[in-house]
C-alpha positions in Angstrom: -75.2 134.9 55.0 -78.1 136.6 54.4 -79.0 139.7 52.9 -80.7 142.6 53.6 -83.0 144.2 50.7 -84.7 147.1 52.3 -88.4 147.1 51.2 -88.2 150.9 49.7 -90.5 153.3 48.5 -91.4 157.2 47.7 -91.2 159.7 50.3 -94.1 161.0 49.7 -96.0 157.8 49.8 -95.4 156.2 53.7 -96.7 158.3 56.2 -94.6 160.5 58.8 -94.7 157.3 61.4 -93.2 154.5 59.6 -90.1 157.0 57.4 -87.4 155.1 57.7 -83.7 156.9 56.1 -83.6 157.7 53.2 -81.8 155.1 50.9 -82.1 156.2 47.1 -84.1 157.6 44.6 -86.8 156.7 43.1 -87.7 157.4 39.4 -91.7 158.2 39.1 -90.9 156.9 35.6 -90.4 154.0 35.2 -90.9 152.8 39.8 -87.2 151.9 40.7 -84.5 152.8 43.3 -81.1 153.5 42.6 -78.7 154.1 45.2 -78.0 158.4 46.8 -74.1 157.6 45.5 -75.5 156.8 42.4 -75.7 160.8 41.3 -77.1 160.1 36.6 -80.0 157.1 36.5 -77.7 154.6 34.6 -76.9 151.5 36.0 -78.6 148.5 38.3 -81.3 150.1 40.7 -81.3 148.9 44.9 -85.4 148.0 43.5 -87.6 148.4 41.2 -87.4 145.4 38.5 -85.6 143.1 37.3 -86.4 143.1 33.3 -87.6 146.5 31.2 -88.5 146.4 28.0 -87.7 149.4 26.8 -84.7 151.7 28.5 -86.6 155.0 31.1 -87.3 157.9 29.4 -84.2 159.5 32.1 -81.9 157.4 31.7 -78.4 158.8 31.6 -80.2 162.5 32.9 -78.5 163.6 36.5 -81.0 163.3 39.4 -81.2 167.2 40.1 -82.4 168.3 43.2 -86.3 169.3 42.4 -86.1 168.0 39.5 -89.7 166.2 38.9 -89.3 162.6 37.3 -88.1 161.7 40.9 -88.1 161.9 44.3 -86.3 160.9 47.6 -86.7 156.7 48.3 -86.7 155.9 52.2 -86.7 152.7 53.8 -90.5 151.4 55.6 -90.3 150.7 58.8 -92.8 147.6 60.0 -95.6 149.1 61.3 -96.2 150.3 65.1 -96.8 147.2 68.1 -100.8 147.2 68.0 -101.3 148.1 71.8 -102.8 144.9 73.8 -106.4 144.9 75.3 -106.6 145.1 78.9 -109.0 141.8 79.6 -110.7 143.7 82.7 -111.7 146.2 80.2 -114.3 143.8 78.2 -115.3 141.5 80.2 -118.4 141.9 82.2 -118.8 143.5 86.2 -118.9 141.1 88.8 -122.1 141.2 90.7 
């Protein structure tokens, strides 16, 4: 079985064309992503550091809309494919 760990990032730091679906909530203080179904900043995050020496200042707080300490976290999509250069366009003209 293969587990996929999504590459998540704060929505404000990802270009519009690379934003996937919202997968969680990013805490700006501790830098971790908590799942959408969790209404409070508690428990194990989905994405972030494995070991945090001290608890976050917002530990136990509810993810209230409009709060300045968190923002939506989105799945980061792969970059769009770069079109292959046309070989004939770069070649010198034959005489």
